[in-house]
C-alpha positions as CSV (number, residue, x, y, z in Angstrom):
1,M,0.0,0.0,0.0
2,R,1.1,3.5,-0.8
3,N,0.4,6.8,0.9
4,Y,-1.9,9.2,-1.0
5,E,-3.2,12.6,-0.4
6,V,-6.3,14.1,-2.0
7,M,-7.4,17.7,-1.9
8,Y,-10.8,18.5,-3.2
9,I,-12.9,21.7,-3.4
10,I,-16.6,21.6,-2.9
11,K,-18.9,24.3,-4.3
12,P,-19.3,27.1,-1.7
13,E,-23.1,27.1,-1.7
14,T,-23.2,23.5,-0.5
15,E,-24.9,23.1,2.9
16,D,-22.9,21.8,5.9
17,E,-24.9,18.6,6.1
18,K,-24.2,17.8,2.5
19,V,-20.5,18.7,2.9
20,T,-20.3,16.2,5.8
21,A,-22.1,13.6,3.7
22,I,-19.7,14.1,0.8
23,M,-16.7,13.7,3.2
24,E,-18.1,10.5,4.6
25,R,-18.9,9.2,1.2
26,F,-15.3,9.5,0.0
27,K,-14.0,8.2,3.3
28,G,-16.3,5.2,3.0
29,L,-15.2,4.6,-0.6
30,V,-11.6,4.3,0.5
31,E,-12.4,2.1,3.5
32,E,-14.7,-0.3,1.7
33,R,-11.9,-1.2,-0.7
34,G,-9.7,-2.2,2.3
35,A,-7.6,1.0,2.5
36,E,-7.0,3.1,5.6
37,V,-7.8,6.8,6.0
38,T,-5.0,8.3,8.1
39,K,-6.3,12.0,8.1
40,L,-9.4,13.8,7.2
41,D,-9.4,17.5,7.6
42,K,-12.0,20.1,6.6
43,W,-10.3,23.4,6.0
44,G,-13.6,25.3,5.5
45,K,-14.5,28.0,3.0
46,R,-11.5,29.8,1.5
47,R,-11.0,32.2,-1.4
48,L,-9.7,30.5,-4.6
49,A,-6.4,31.7,-6.1
50,Y,-8.3,32.5,-9.3
51,E,-11.9,32.5,-10.4
52,I,-13.2,29.3,-11.9
53,N,-16.5,29.4,-13.8
54,H,-17.5,32.5,-11.9
55,I,-16.9,30.9,-8.6
56,K,-14.5,32.8,-6.3
57,E,-14.4,30.6,-3.2
58,G,-14.8,27.0,-2.2
59,I,-14.9,24.5,0.7
60,Y,-11.5,22.8,0.9
61,V,-11.1,19.2,2.2
62,L,-7.8,17.3,2.7
63,M,-7.7,13.6,3.1
64,Q,-4.7,11.3,3.5
65,F,-5.0,7.6,3.0
66,K,-3.0,4.4,2.5
67,A,-4.3,2.4,-0.5
68,D,-3.3,0.7,-3.7
69,A,-3.3,2.4,-7.1
70,A,-6.7,0.9,-8.1
71,T,-8.4,2.6,-5.1
72,A,-6.8,6.0,-6.0
73,A,-8.0,5.5,-9.6
74,E,-11.5,4.7,-8.5
75,M,-11.6,7.8,-6.2
76,D,-10.5,9.9,-9.1
77,R,-13.2,8.5,-11.3
78,V,-15.9,9.1,-8.7
79,M,-14.7,12.7,-8.0
80,K,-14.8,13.5,-11.7
81,I,-18.5,12.7,-12.0
82,N,-19.6,14.3,-8.7
83,D,-21.4,17.6,-9.4
84,D,-20.6,19.2,-6.0
85,I,-16.8,18.9,-6.4
86,F,-15.4,21.2,-9.0
87,R,-11.6,20.6,-8.5
88,H,-9.6,17.8,-7.0
89,M,-6.0,16.5,-7.0
90,I,-4.7,13.1,-5.9
91,T,-1.0,12.9,-5.2
92,R,1.2,10.0,-4.1
93,E,3.4,10.9,-1.2
94,E,7.0,9.8,-1.2
95,E,8.0,7.3,1.5
């Protein structure tokens, strides 16, 4: 298993209950595939570095997990089709 880190940005108009549900969904996605979430941190609403599709701020979430490459690929696929997430980046951490 390798260490991964994913940062994703949720649309700012999303309600707190839905943000929590989104975070739990991705945590569950990782855990149901036999991986381990080592850190889940909600940074809250922050201003974007530049405007994206007329959106100036977003809700940032950082998650670190230990998983295989297939789990990271599945997470990338699911994040691409989720309408509430408009940017994400998954990186593999060096050991």
